[in-house]
N, C-alpha and C positions, 0 to 999 in steps of 0.2 A: 504493499499499499505506499510504503514511503517513496517510490517513484512514481505514483500517481500525484501526490503533494508536490513534490518536486517539479513535476509539468505542470501542475497549475498556476505555479507561483511563478515560474519562466513565463508561460503566458500571460497572467497578468501584468509583470514588468513590462513584457515586451509591446503589451496593448498600451501601456502609461506612457511609455518611450514615443510611440507612434503619435497618443494625443499630443503630447507636449511639441514634436516635432511638426504639427500640422498646418501650421501658419502656413499662408500661402504669400507672407510678404516678400519683394524680391532684394531686399537690402541684402547686400553681400553678394551680389550677382555680378559677375564678370560680363565683356562687351556683348558676348554674344549670350547674354540674357540665363546662362546657365548657374540654378544656384551652388554655392561652394559646397565640397561633397564635407559631411558629420562622418566620421567614424566611430565606431561604440565605444571602442578603446579611449578615444578622445573626450568621450562623456564623464564629466565629475558627478556623481549618481549623488554627492551631497549638496550639490548646488541646485537639483530639481525637485520642483513644489510638487511632489506626488503625493495626494491624498489617499494613502491606501496604507491600510495598518496590516502589511503583510504577515506576523506574528498572528494577528487576529485572523487574518483569513485563512491561515494553516488552521488554529486552532480550529474553527468551525470546520474545516472539513476533516477535521480526526474525529470530529464528536456524531459526523454523520451518520446513522443507521443502515447500514447500505442492505442488511438481510430485509429491515422492512421499505427500504427504498424498491426495491426489486420484487418484494412479494407479491403484486398486484400483476406482476406480468407473467404471459405465457411462453410456454416455447418458442412459438413463434414471433411474439413482441421483441425475445431475446437475440432470436436470429437477425432479426432485423435492426436491432441496437450495435449489434456486432458488426453488420453490413454497414452502417452507417459512419462505424469510426474505422473503416476500411479494412476489418479484419472478418477471418471467416469464424463461423460458429462451431466448427466441427474442426478438431485439428488435421493438417497434411498428412498421408500415410506416403511410405516410400516408394519410390518411383514416379509420384506424381509431378508435374510442374506446376510450375505458378510465376505469376509477377510479372508486369511490362514495365519496359524502359521509362516511361512516364507517370507509372501508376503503382499504389500502395495498396492494390486490392490482395487477398491471400487466398482467393478460392482457388481449389483447380482449373486449370487449362488444358486441356487436350493437346499432348508434347508434339503433334502434328501442325500444333499453330503456332503462331509467335509467342513466345517467353522467354522469362530472362533464369529462372532458376528451375532445378530439379530435385527433389527429395533425395537424398541419401541414406539416410537412418532417421528414428524415431524414438526419443527415451521417455520413458512417464516415471521414471524413480530419480532423478535429481536431485542428489542432495542439496537442498539450497539451504542459504542461511535461513534461520525460523525466528530469529532475532527482531524485535518491534521496532519498528524506525529506520530511517533511510540507511543504506550501507555505506560507509565511509569509503571515500577512493580506495585504500587498498584492499576492504575487502570487496569492491566491486570488481577491481584487477584482479582478484585472486579467483572468483565466481565464474568471470570471462574465461579465464586461463581454462578452468577445471570444464568449461562448457567447449571449448575451443579441441582440448586433449583428446573427449570424446567425440567429435565432431571428425576429428582426423584419423580415428581409429573405426568410425562408420565409412569413412570414405575408401581406407584401405581395403575393407572388404567387400566395399560393393565395387570397385575398379578391378582389384587383383593386384593392384601395385599401389607404394605407401605415397602419402602426401609430400614425404622428401624427396622420392625419387622421381618426381615428374621430368620431362624435358620442357623446355618452354615452346610456347607460350603455355603458362601453367594454370591448371583448373583450379578455382577459387574453393573452399569451403568454408560457411558461415553458420554460424549457430542461430538462425533464422527462419522463417519470423516466431516471433512470440507471441503468447497468450495471454490476455489479461487474466489475471487471478488464478494462473497455473503455474506458479514458479516450479512447481516440479518435472514438468513437461521441456523438453529440449528436441526442437527440428532442426536438423542439420540438411543445409542444402548447397549444392555445387553450380557454379555459372563461369561463365567463359570457357577458353578451350580452343583447339587449333581451328585458325581461320576465322577467329573473333578478333577486332581490333580493340576494342574497351572491355573490362570486366562488368559492363552493366549492359551491354548490348543485346538486342533478342536474336533468341536462334529456333529452329524450325525443326523438329526431329531430338528425340530421346538423345542422350548419348550413344546409347546402343545402337539407334538409328543411324547416327553421323561416326559410327566407326570406333568411338572411342573406349567402348566398353564391351 
């Protein structure tokens, strides 16, 4: 749940920054009428008049009773909710393809149609951190490393060669997508491969269809 709070806080802060920077004044514009660029690292948050108490917002989020919030939703409602957030209601399975270059859709796509990812392994018993509150940076790094180790093992079993033994261009494997409220679930997806210019390009056909597996 900590990741939800961090995301909510970041979204609120980003909205506040946009609101503060929304003045249409042309002061500071150059001779071509283009406004001076402002970079986020140049902004002193202490100088901004943000009428937002982030601690209060996060406290209110923590007090939400999610069981009560979702109590009136049936299965169809939950499917629609997950779809609205770009996620699939049911986890992907090994061998399924998914994802587009310009979309975060997590629903399966037939592998003979354009897609970016192919699932090479699924684990439903990942030993995740069960402590309350958000993970520290070090804890997050450790958990990510553990997921990557799982996925590299799944990669070797799926392709018949280890992740480190690949010839270039490299097939990439990542622990994704993730599923809200299912921290014990790790889905491992491979993408790219020979003939693919970038790691996020769409391909047609499974790895087997393309002679890679």
